[in-house]
N, C-alpha and C positions, 0 to 999 in steps of 0.2 A: 660677507659675500667677495671683499677684496681679496682675502685669502684664498677663497674657493678658485678666483681666477687665476693667481700665481701658480696655485698648484696644477690647475688645468693647462696652462701653457708650458710648463715643465714637463708633464706627460706627455703633450704634444710634440715636445722636441724629442724626448727619448722615443716615442712612435716613429718618427720620421727617420731618425738614426737607423733603428732596427729594419726598418723598410729599404734603407739604402743599402744596408750591409748583406741583407738576403738578396737583393737583385744582383749584387757583383759575385756571389758564391751560389753554383745552382744547387749543391748537395743541402746548403742550410736552407735555400729556398723551398725546395723541395720538403724537407724535414717540418720547418716551423711556419708554413703557410697557415695552416689551422689556427695556430697560436696566434700569429700576428693578424688575421682576419677577426679573432674573437676580441682581442684587445682594442682594435680600432673600432668595431662595432660598439663594444661596451663603453668606449670614450664619447662616441657620439650619441648614443642613448642617455648616458648621465647629463652630457650638456643639454640635449633636447628637453630632458625632464627637468633642467634647472630653469633653463628660458621659458619653458611652459609654464612651470610653477610661478614665474615672476610675471607673466603675461596674464596668467588666471588673477593675481592679485590686483593687476593694475585694472582689469575687468570687472571684478568685484567692486573695487573703488569707485568705479564710473557708475555701475549699478545702483550703489549705493548713494550716488551725488556726493563724495567726499569732496571738500574742497580741495583743490590742486591736482587733482586726478587726470583732468583734460591737459594740464600742462605736461605731466608725467607723459601721457600718451603720444603728445606732439614731439617730444623731445626723442623718445622710441622711435618713432617712425621716421625721423630726420637721420638718425643713427643709422637705421636699417637700409634707407635707400642708398646713402653714402658707399654702405659696406656692400650691400647685395649685387646692385647693377654691375659695378666693374668686375667683382670677383666671378659672377655667374658667366661673363663675356669670355674671361680668361679661360676659366674651367672648360667652357665647350669647345673654345679653338684649342686646347692643349689635349683634350680626350680624342678628338678628330685626327690630329696629327698623330698622336701616340698609336692609335688603332690601325692607320694607314701604314707607318713605318714598320711595325711587326709583322703585318700581312705580306707585306714584299719579301720578308726573310725567307717564306716557305714556298715550295712549287707543287701545285695541284696534281700534276701528272705522275709522279713519283708516287702518289697516294693511290692512283688509280691502277698503275702498273703492280702494286704489290697485292691490292684486292684481287686482280684478275688472276696473278699466280697463285694465291691462296686458294680461290674459287676453283681453279683447273686442278691443284691436287686434291682437294676433296672430292670431286666428281669422279677423278680417277680411281679414289678407293671406293667409293659409293659403287661404281660400276663393277669391280672385282668383288664386293660384297654380294651386288645381285648374282654374279655369276656362280659364286659358291652356294648360294641360296637355291638357283635352280638345279646345281648338281647334287644338293641333299634332297631334293623334290623326287628327282629322277632315281637315285639310289634307294629311297624310300620305296617307291612303287615296286622296285624289284625284289626288295626283301619282305614286302607285305604277304602275311598268310604263308610264310614259310616256315619249316620247321628250324628249332634251333641249330641242328646240324648243318641244314642247308645254309642258313644265314652266316654261319662261321665260315663255311668253304667258300662263299660267295663274296664275303666282304672285302677280301683281299683283292678279289680281280676288279670289282667295281671300282676300288679306290684306285688302282693303277689305271685302268681304262680312263678315270674322269682326271688322273693327274692330280690326286688330292695328297696333301703332306700326311695326315693322319684321320683316320675315321675309327670311330667307336660306336658299340652297340649297347645301350643300358637299358635295363628293365625297369618297372614301374617302381621298385624300393630302392633304386639307385646302384643296384649292382651290376658289374661288367658282364656283358652276354659274349662279346667279340670285340678285339682289338686289332687294329692293323695301322703301321707307320711304315713311312719311307727311311725313317732313322733306326737302324739295326739296334742302337744303343738305347731306344726309348722302350721301357717295359710297361708303363701304365699311361693312360691318356690323362690329358688335364680336363678334370672333373666339372660339371656345372655346379654352380651354387645352387642350395635348395630351393629358394625363391624361383630361379630359372626352371628348374625340373618341374615344379608345381606348375609353373606356366605351360610348358609344353605339354604336360599330362592333360591341360584343359583344351587341348588341339589347337593351341597357339604357336604358329613358327617363331623361331628366336634367330636374329642375325646382328652381331655388333663387332665393332673394331676395337680391339683392345692394344693398349700401349704394354710392352714388355720391357722397354728399357728407354735409354735416352733418345736413341736414335733408331729403334726396331718398334715393329707393329706387326699385328696377325688378325687375321679374320675368323671369326667362330660362327657356324650355324647350326641350329638343332631343328629337329623336325619330328613329331610322333608317326608312329607305325603299329601296327597289329601283326603279331606272328599267327602261325597257323593254329594254335589254341585260342586264338580271340584274345591274348594279352596284350596290355599297352606297352610298347617299347620306345626308347629315344633314340634317334640317330643324330651322334654330332660329329660335324667336319671341322678341322682346324687346317687353315692355310696361312703360312707366313707371307708378310709382304716384302717383296725384292730389299734388299738393304739400300740399294741406291734411291729407289723411289721413296722408301721411308724416310732416308736422310735428307732428302731434297725437301719433302714436305715439310719436315720439322724445321729447315734452315729457312724456309719461306715463312712459315707461321713465326718464327722466332725474329725475323727481320720486320716484318709487318706489326710485331708486338713493339719493336725498338722504335719504330717510326711514330707509332700511336703515342708512346711516351715522350717524342719530341713534340708532337703536336699538342699534347697535353702541358709540357712545358711554354709552348707559345700561347696557350689560353691562359696558364698561369701568369706569364709577364704581363698580359692585357690587364688581368685582374689586380695584379701588384700595383702596376703604375697608376690604374685608375683609382685603386683602394688609396693611394698616395696622396694623389691629388685630391680626392674626396674629404680625406681626413684633415689635409691643411685647409682647404676651403671652409670645411665645417668648424674647424678651430678657430679661424679667423673671423667668420661671420657671428658664430654664436658669442663669443668673447665680446665682440663689438655690442651685440644684443645685452649682453650682461650689463657691460659698463655703462650703457645707453639707461638700463634700469636703474641702476645704481647712483648714477648723477643727479638724474631726474628726481628721484625720492628724494634725495639729500636737499635739493633745493627747495622741494615743495612740502616736505616733512613738519615744518612748524605751522604753517598754514594749516595743514592737513588734521593735526593735533587738535588745534584750537577749534576748528570746525567740528571735528568728531564730538569734543566735549560739549560743546554747543548743543549739537543735537541730541546727545545723550542727556543734557540737563532737561532738555525738553520733552523727552520721552519719560523723564521719571528716574533716571540712572545718574545719582552723584557719587559714583565711585571712580569716574574718568579724573585723572591727574594729569595734566600736560608737563613734558619735561622743561625745563628753563636751562637753556645752553648758556647764556650771555646776559649782557647788563644793558643792551640796547631797549627802545620802546617797545618792540615786541614781546622781549623777555619780561618787562614791566606788567605789561597789560596779561599775560600768561600766569604769572606770579597773582595777580588779583584775581583771575578766573578761579585758580585752585583755591584760594581762601573760600571764595564764595561758594564753591561745590562742597566743600569740607562742611561748613555750617548747615547746608540744606541735607547732606548725608545725616548728620547728628538729629536733626528733627525729623527725617524719614524713619531712622532705626526706632525712634520712640514709638512712632505711630505702627510701626509694624510688630512691635512686642505686643501691643493692644490688640490687632488683628490676630495674631497668632494664638492668644488666649481663646478669643472668640472661636476660631476656627477648631481648635482642640475641642472646645466644649460640643460645638456641632459635630464633630465626628465621632464623639463618644455617642452623642444621641443617635447618631446615623447608624453606628453600631450595633446598638442595643436595639434599633428596628429592625436592622437585617437579621439578627439572629433570633428575634420572636419566631415561635411556633405559629402564632397567630398572624393572619394576613391584615394590612394596615393600608388603608387607601385614603388621600387627603384630596379633597375638592374646593374650588373656590366657591365664590357666592351663587355663581351660575351653574353650579354642579357638573363643571366641567373638571376632569382629573388632572391634578396637578402632579402627582407622585404616587408609588406604590412600593411596597418592601419585596423582597425575595419570596417571602411565604404567601403572598397575595398572588404572584404570578404562578407559583406552584399550585395553589388550592383552586383556582379559576382557569390554569391553563397557561404555560408559558409563551404560546404564540401570540397573545392577543393583548396583552399588558406591558408597555414598556414602563422603565423606571421614570421617565420624565415624559408626560403627555399631556398637552393643552387643548385637547380637542373632546367634546362630548362622545358617549358610546355611538349615538347615532351618525357621528362624523368621522369616526375613526375606522371604518371599513366592516365588512362583514365580520371579522373575528372578534370584533369587539361587542357582537351583538349578545355573547354569552355574558357580559357584564352588565346589560339593560336590566335584567331582573333585580340586580343587586342595587343599582342607581334607582330604580323605581320605587323599591323598597325604602331605601334610605330617604329619597325625597319625601314619600307619604309619611315616613316615621317624624321627619324633622318638623314637617308641616304640622301634625298633630302635637308632638311634645313641645313644639317652640324652643325655648331655650335648654330645656331640662334632658340629662341624657335617657337614652332608651333603649330595648332590647328587644329583639324579634328573631323569630326562626322562620326561614323560608326554603323552599326546596326547589331544585334545577334539575332539567333533564339534559343529560349528557350522553355522550357515545358510549361512555362506560357505565350508563344506567343512572339512576336516580342519587342525586347529591344533595344532603341536608347542611345547611349552613346557620349559624348561630350570630346574628349581627347585633353588634352594638355601636351606638353613635353618639357624638357628643359636638357642639357647636364651637368654633374658635372663634374667640375676641380679639383683635389687635388691631392697632392704630394704622400698623403697615398693610397688613391685608389679613382680612376674615375669610372664613370659609367653615369647611364640615372637615371631621375625620370619621371613618368609618373602621371599625377593628371587627373581624370576623374570625371563626373558627369552623373547621369541616367536621361534623359530628357524625357524620355517615356511619363509620365504623363504630363509634360508641354506641349510637342508637342501635345498631345492628346486633351489637353484643349484649346489650341491654334485652333486646327483644328474643335473642336465642336463649339468654339465660331465663327470661319469664315463660318462654315456650318449655324448657326443661324442666321448671318447676311444675308448670301445668301437666306436662306429661308424666312427671312422677307422682304427682297427686292422683290424676285420673289412674294410673296404673295401681296404685295403691288402693283407692276406694273401689274400683271396678272391680278388680282380681279376686278380692275376698269373697262376696256372694256368688260368683260365678260359678265355683265348684258346689255348693250347695244346692243352686238351681239346678244345674245338672244331674247331680245325684237324686235330687227329687224326682224330676222328670223321668230317670230312669227307672226309680222305684215306683212310680205311677204305673209305668207301662207293664213293670213286671205282676204289681199287686193287682191291677184291675185287668188284666189280659184274659184271665179264665172267668170273670165274673159278669161281663157284658156280652152282648150279641154281637156276630158278626160284623153288622154295619156299624155298630159302636166302637168293636175293637179296631176295625180300619181307620176310623176317625181317631181314635186315641193314638194308634200307631204314627199317624201322620203328625197330629198335635205334638207328641214327644220327640219325634225325629226332627221336628221344625225347631223345638226348644233348644235340642243337643246341638244341632248344626249353627244356629244362631250363637249360642254360648262358645262353640269352638271358634267361631270367627272372631267373637270378641275377645277370647283369650289370645288368638293370633295378633288382634289389635293392641292389647294390652302388653303383650310381649314387645312388639314394635316401639311403644310408649316406653317402655322400661329400658330397651335398647339404646333409645335415643337419649334418655334422661342420665342414665346410669352407664355410660360407655367405660369399659375396663381399660386400664392403661394397657398401650400395644406392647407386645413382646417381639422384639425386632431380631430376626434371624436371616442369614442369607438363604435367597430363593429364587427360583427360576419362574419369571413371571409368564414366559411363554407358554410353561409346562402347567401353570394354574389356568390359564385361559382355557387352554384345550379341556383340563379336567371339569371345568363348569360347564363347557359347551356340551359334555357328554350328557348333560341332564335336559338338554332341549331336543325337541323333535325337529331333524333336518327336513323331514318330508313335507312339513307345513310351512316351515321358514326357510328362506336362502340366505346362507351365511356368506358373505364375501370375505374372505380371510386373507389378510396379509401379514402373518406371522411366521418369521424365519424358523427355520429347523434347528438352528443354534440357541443355546440357552442365553437368555437375555436374564443375566444375574443381578440382583439388588439387594437391598436390606430393608426388610419390612416386616410385617405382622400378617402371618399367612391367613389366619382366620380372618381378619377385617378385611384383607385384599380380596379374599375371595368372596366375601359378603360385597364389597364394592363392585366388582364384575359380575356376580349375580344379579345386584340392583339395576346396572345399568342394562344390562341384556333383558331384564324383566321389564324394564322401563321401555326400551325399544321395541319389545314383541307386543305389549300393550298397545303402543302407538301405531303399529301397522297392522292391527287387527281388521280395520275397515278397508285395507288397500288391497287392489287387485293382484298384485304381483310384489307380495311383501318381501323386503330386502334388508339386511342388516350388514353394514360394512365395518369390519374391526381390523385396525391396524395397531401394531406395536414395532417401535424403533428406539435406537440407541443416538441420544443426540448429545455429542459432547459428554457431561457428566450426568445427564439426565434421562430418565425413561419416558418415552411419550407414548400414550394410550389414546387412541380416538375411535370412538363408537358414534356410527352414524346411522340413520334409518330413513326410509322415503315415506314415512307417515304425513300427517299435517303439520307437524312443527309446533311451537309454542306460540300463542297469540302474542303480540307485540307489548301489550299492556302487563303480560305477566312474565316476560322473559327477564327483566331486571331482577324479578324476585322468585325465581325458580327454584333457589336453593333454599327458601325461607320454609319452616314445618307448615304441614298444612295446606300448602299451596299446590293444586292439582286441577288438571282438565278432565279427569276421568269422574265418571258417575260412581265409582268404588274407589276404595283406597284411603289411607290416612294422609297421603303428601309428605309423608317422612321420607320416601326412598331417597331422591336427590339429596336431602337434607343430612341423611346419614353419610351419603356417598362424600359431601363436602366436609363433613366433620372427620372423616378417616382420611381424606387428602391433607386436611391442615395438620392431623396428627402425623402424618409422614414428612411433613414440611414442604409439600407440593403446593400446586395450582391447579384450578380448574377454571375452564371455561365455556360457556355454552352459546351457540349462535344457531339461527335458523339457516338451511342451506338456501342457494340460489331460487331452485325450483320446488323442491318439497322436502319435508323431514327436517329433523334436528342433529345438530353436530355438537359431540361432548368431547373436550380435549382437554386430557389430563397429564401433567407433567410432575415426576416424581423423583427426587434425587436418588442416585444409587446408593449414597451413603447418607445417613441420616446424622446431622450436626447433633440433635439433642443426646443421640446415642452415644456420639463419640464423647462429648463432653461428659455425659455419665460414665462412661468407661474410662476416660482420663482421671 
């Protein structure tokens, strides 16, 4: 800190020297003023940051109740008062004297006179420009709706009559139609800029004062007009400003500018001397503050070190060592304190080693629990939940289980009500099984449908804390897969056992009809025909049912090809009667390309439409809504009807085989649809509409991952 104060004072002296040199040299003053201002502000900012940092240290020591901090603050305040009060008084008087002296050097009347002369010259030029504009409008009226020959003959006379220096008539393409000038040596006019010519073509007048030299000006005006053929033309007039008027206007403007520069120098002098005073005062005050902080800290530092070490020991920190600077009584006390803290630190290190080993073992156990696929929940003796791993939150829902909860499900809010069945089942099982482990399967109703959990529980015995632990798995998908496999096996066996005798039955009925047709009477013949027809029809329906069983049980592997889903939907829709059903189609005319098995997707669409058609059979105004879209990299297909919808108790099982609300059918339609969707790596969802009907939404990827892997 001491070296920093010395460097600051040296830089302050250099700064004052530069300011005094600039004030005695006007050119140097005008050139280096920004640099001097930047250096001065930078020095003040640096000193302010240093003082602020030191004061912040003192404030932190006060808030921490460091011994000796109050003494440091008193010394800083004393030095600040001694330095600030006289310095502020001298600074205020000096600034007022400086500003008043510089203001007396300039006369305000000269400034007003120059401004009046400049304004008078501008008004004169504006009046001449307005007169030229009026002359242009008058000449344009005379030349309007005249032939080109008449315009050429009239332009010179009109210019002479108006006393204009130069006049030119230009067509819409910028070509010169006619030109007249009072200068015989002038052969071509001064052409308009393309942007100005475009502006005049839009029926906008143009007038401007142009500077052609250091002391020369000219006036230019341009107006639009139409010739006898109705073609757009532009009339341009140029009038030079008299040399004496242009020279006087330029001189007045130059003198006004010179005077403004002098005024700028006046303000610069004010800022210069004010800056010098401010920098000098800032250096003195801030240096005094830095010295005050330095001396006060030096006086109170031994007591502060000792007090801080004592407080650290009280808080369990034995690493503090107070520096020993001499051989007095305070130094001996500090040395004894250092020896004591060293012995305490060695004892603490031994204890921390044992604690680290325990923490590592605990962390390993927590890591194992966190990465288990099964959910684990720990309860205390009153069945208040203590902790749960990540899989438990995932299985039961992330919104209602915290990793550390000390409330029962009934006290944890509405979201914990889903946990209530788990707690109830665990409480009952622990009550029945006493201290032995148990296993139980429960079913939960969630927003996503029915959820099946397999629970296993065990009681914890510990001298510190006793309780219970419950481990559970979500076996919903496992049971569903087992059920699907079982249904597939049942369907395969039914198809095998029923299909074999169907053909002989049908052939026997047909032979009976043929063989007995001529051997019985007319009344018996009619009865025979009805009976054999009934047998044949029922056999045909059984064959269709058997085919559905076979299709569900032995679905062939899909063959993926690029296809247009929209075209496939229209192809299937051609099979339906649009007079009986109203189809609300939202299908783009553009192709919706994706990769899939065209045969299976055709069957998927047919099953969905057939299901919707059967759902609206008893509806007054049957309507089926179909929509297809491309969402990111997925194809979305929505089929909605306005029938009765699904019963709530069957909604979660709608895709299971043989689940149907119809009097006829096998209930395999939606099961086959779900199977086809899964073969295409897609997702399917079914819900009931708000008012009536059901909504089936299918999302299929445009590219099948399994196909890409097989091709790769």
